[in-house]
Every structure is written in structure tokens, then in C-alpha cells.
C-alpha positions in Angstrom: 98.9 127.2 99.1 96.6 128.0 95.8 92.7 128.4 97.5 91.2 125.3 96.2 87.8 125.1 94.2 87.2 121.3 94.8 85.1 119.9 93.0 82.6 117.6 95.3 83.2 114.2 93.9 83.4 110.2 95.4 86.1 109.1 96.8 86.9 105.5 98.0 87.6 107.2 101.9 89.9 109.5 103.6 93.7 108.7 102.5 92.2 108.9 99.0 91.0 112.2 99.2 94.3 113.1 101.3 96.3 111.8 98.4 94.0 115.1 96.2 94.8 117.0 98.2 98.4 116.5 98.5 98.8 115.7 94.1 95.9 118.6 93.1 98.7 121.6 95.5 101.6 119.6 94.4 102.9 119.0 98.3 105.9 117.3 99.0 104.2 114.1 101.0 106.6 114.1 103.8 106.8 117.8 104.1 102.7 117.6 104.6 101.2 121.5 105.6 99.0 120.1 108.1 97.5 123.9 108.6 96.1 124.0 105.7 95.5 120.6 104.1 93.4 120.2 107.2 91.7 123.1 106.2 90.7 121.8 102.4 90.2 118.3 104.1 86.9 120.1 106.5 86.4 123.0 103.5 84.9 119.2 101.3 83.6 117.6 105.0 81.0 121.2 104.6 80.6 120.6 101.1 78.8 117.2 101.5 77.2 118.4 104.4 75.6 121.1 102.7 74.3 118.4 99.9 73.6 116.3 102.1 75.5 113.4 101.1 76.4 110.7 103.2 79.9 111.0 105.5 81.4 107.9 107.2 83.3 107.4 110.4 86.0 107.1 108.7 85.5 110.6 107.6 84.7 111.6 111.0 87.7 110.2 112.7 90.6 111.5 110.1 89.0 115.3 110.7 89.4 114.1 114.2 93.2 113.0 113.8 94.4 115.8 111.7 93.4 118.3 114.2 95.2 116.8 117.0 98.3 116.5 114.9 97.9 120.1 113.9 97.5 120.9 117.8 100.9 119.0 118.6 102.7 120.9 116.1 101.8 123.7 117.3 103.5 122.6 120.1 107.7 124.0 121.2 109.6 121.2 119.3 111.3 118.3 121.3 114.6 117.1 120.7 114.7 113.3 118.5 110.7 114.3 118.8 109.2 112.2 116.8 107.6 114.4 114.2 103.3 113.9 114.5 103.1 113.7 111.1 104.9 110.6 110.2 102.3 107.9 111.2 99.6 110.1 108.4 103.0 110.3 105.9 102.7 106.5 106.7 99.8 105.9 105.7 99.1 107.9 102.2 102.5 106.2 101.0 101.2 102.9 101.9 97.7 104.0 100.5 99.1 105.4 97.1 101.6 102.3 96.9 98.4 100.1 96.7 96.5 101.7 94.1 99.4 102.4 92.2 100.0 98.4 92.5 96.2 98.1 91.9 96.1 100.2 88.2 99.5 98.6 87.2 97.7 95.0 88.3 94.3 95.8 85.8 97.0 97.4 83.5 98.8 93.8 83.5 96.0 91.9 83.0 94.2 93.8 80.6 97.1 94.0 78.5 97.4 90.0 78.6 94.2 89.0 78.8 93.5 87.7 75.6 97.0 86.5 74.7 99.5 82.8 75.3 101.3 81.9 77.8 102.9 78.8 79.2 102.2 76.8 80.7 103.1 77.0 84.6 105.8 75.3 85.9 105.0 72.6 88.2 106.0 71.5 92.5 106.5 75.3 93.4 104.1 74.1 96.0 101.9 76.9 95.1 97.6 75.7 94.5 96.1 76.6 90.7 93.9 79.0 90.1 91.0 77.0 89.3 91.6 74.9 93.1 92.1 78.1 94.9 88.6 80.1 92.9 87.6 76.3 95.2 88.9 77.0 98.0 88.2 80.9 98.9 84.7 79.9 97.8 84.8 77.2 100.3 86.9 79.3 102.7 84.0 82.1 101.9 80.7 79.9 103.1 82.3 79.0 105.8 82.8 82.4 107.3 79.2 83.4 105.9 77.7 80.5 108.1 79.8 81.5 111.2 78.9 85.2 110.9 74.8 83.9 110.4 75.0 83.1 114.0 75.8 86.5 115.1 73.5 89.1 115.3 73.4 91.9 114.1 74.2 95.5 115.8 71.4 97.2 117.5 70.2 99.8 115.1 66.9 101.6 113.5 66.0 100.1 110.6 65.5 102.8 108.5 69.1 104.6 109.5 70.7 100.6 108.8 69.6 101.1 105.2 70.4 104.9 105.0 74.1 104.8 106.1 74.7 102.0 105.4 78.5 102.1 103.3 78.2 100.4 99.8 82.3 99.2 99.1 83.6 98.7 95.7 85.5 96.2 94.4 88.8 98.0 93.7 88.4 99.1 97.4 88.7 96.1 98.3 91.4 95.5 95.8 93.7 98.3 97.4 92.4 97.2 101.0 93.5 93.5 100.1 97.0 95.1 99.2 97.9 97.1 102.0 96.9 94.1 104.3 99.4 92.5 102.4 101.7 94.7 102.2 101.8 94.9 106.3 101.8 91.3 106.9 105.0 91.4 104.1 106.3 93.9 106.4 105.9 92.6 109.8 107.2 89.0 108.5 104.2 87.4 109.2 102.2 86.0 106.8 98.4 86.6 105.6 96.2 85.2 106.7 92.4 84.9 104.7 89.8 84.4 107.8 92.0 88.0 108.7 90.2 89.8 106.3 86.5 89.6 107.2 86.7 90.4 110.4 86.3 93.3 111.1 83.6 93.7 107.9 80.3 95.7 109.4 77.9 93.9 106.7 77.7 92.2 104.0 78.0 94.4 101.3 81.5 94.7 103.0 82.2 91.4 102.8 81.0 90.3 99.2 83.3 93.1 98.0 86.1 92.1 99.7 85.3 88.2 98.4 84.7 89.5 95.1 87.9 91.4 95.1 90.1 88.1 96.1 89.2 86.0 92.8 89.8 88.6 91.2 93.4 88.7 92.4 93.3 85.3 92.2 91.9 84.6 88.4 94.0 87.6 87.4 97.5 85.8 88.9 98.0 89.0 90.6 97.8 86.6 94.4 98.4 82.9 95.4 96.9 80.7 98.1 98.4 78.7 100.1 96.5 75.9 102.3 98.0 74.9 105.1 96.7 72.5 107.1 93.1 74.0 107.3 93.8 77.6 107.3 94.2 79.7 103.8 97.6 81.8 103.2 97.7 85.0 100.9 100.7 85.2 98.6 101.4 88.3 96.6 102.6 87.0 92.9 105.8 88.1 92.2 105.5 87.6 88.5 103.2 90.5 88.6 104.1 93.3 90.9 107.6 93.5 89.6 106.4 96.6 88.1 106.6 98.9 91.6 108.5 99.5 93.9 
């Protein structure tokens, strides 16, 4: 593998950084040389530290995971033992697919933004986009009110201001699509409220909500209401270009 002088740039998470390294090194994603990739990953983290850039816990966790995989790869191989890289490869493939789909859907939206189409057929059981947006707004307000009563984690005021992570809408679009892929693979329904269960800040909640609005308004996902719960459905007509 060639030595890589990686320019310090912004990545939306550790998987984004790893995919960048794999692509630049022209690596087979199914046969990742963990030692080399871990070395370059840590070099990037060190560069961030040298420039006093914020390093989120996600990047630190991935560094620990890479070191663990590296140590497992050094152990004698046992017959029929699972490849220590499998879980990482699965996560990378899922993230790559979600990112490609988000880019594909964005292109579709931009390409057909000013074109006219026939009205949708009736009786498909899916709420209209206008209705879906109002449902999302109402559901978001319920979640906001529910969270208002929960105290923030004990943290020093200035630490919170300095270290709170900023989430982008595009990052959360990929997050939502990955969430729906996992639910689809598990044969489970994608429940709206689950998206907010592990949110750590108002910024993250708002980014998820804006991403949902973008996905619904552009027709990339649909909303179905059952009793008092909302469920997300990935629109097949907008994803048939992605395998």
C-alpha cells in the first residue's frame, strides 16, 4: 500500500473516513488490510489533535474497534471462525449503500424538480406528502415536549458549548436511510420515534427532523400512520436505481 499524505478534511463520521481511506488506496472492501488502515486512521486522528480539531467519541470508539480487530487478526486462525473484520465490513457496505442512495435521490430531486408529473394513484394506503409533513410536525412537537422534562447530562457549561457536536442534514439523511435498511433487513417496521431515542442534543434532533422533512417533501420516503404511531416507508419508485 502506498504511503498516503491525507489532507485533514471534514468527515461525517468514522465510517466516512474509513471509506475515504479504502477508496484512495483502492482496497477491496471485503479484504481490508486492518494494520495499514488502522495506521492511516490513527494518523488522521493525530492530525486532528495537532490542529486542535474536535474529535468526537464516534472516532475514538472506531479507533478502539480497529485496534481490537487488529489484535484478533494476529491470533492463530481457527477452523470455521468468523472473520474479525466481518462486522466492520457489513457496516461499511451499509453506510456506502446509504450514501450512494442519498446522492442518487438528491440527483433525482434536482433533475426532476421543475417537471410536471401525473397525480398519484389513489388507494395506495400512503398519506399524501402534505399530510405527511403535518404528521411529522405534530409528532416532532410531542417528542420535543416529552424531552423538555428530561434533564441534560451533567456536564460543565463551557465544555458543553465547546464539545457539542454539530450534525448536518445530509448526515442525518444517510443516518435515516441506514436505519430503514436495517429495519427492512430485519423484517421490522421503521418507527418514527426510534430515530430520536439516542439523540444527545437539540441540534441532533433538529437535524433529524429537517432530514425527514427533506426526504418526505422530495418523495424519497412515505409516512404511514397506525393508531398513534408513525412509520416510515422507503419509496420504491425513488430507489430502484440503487441495488
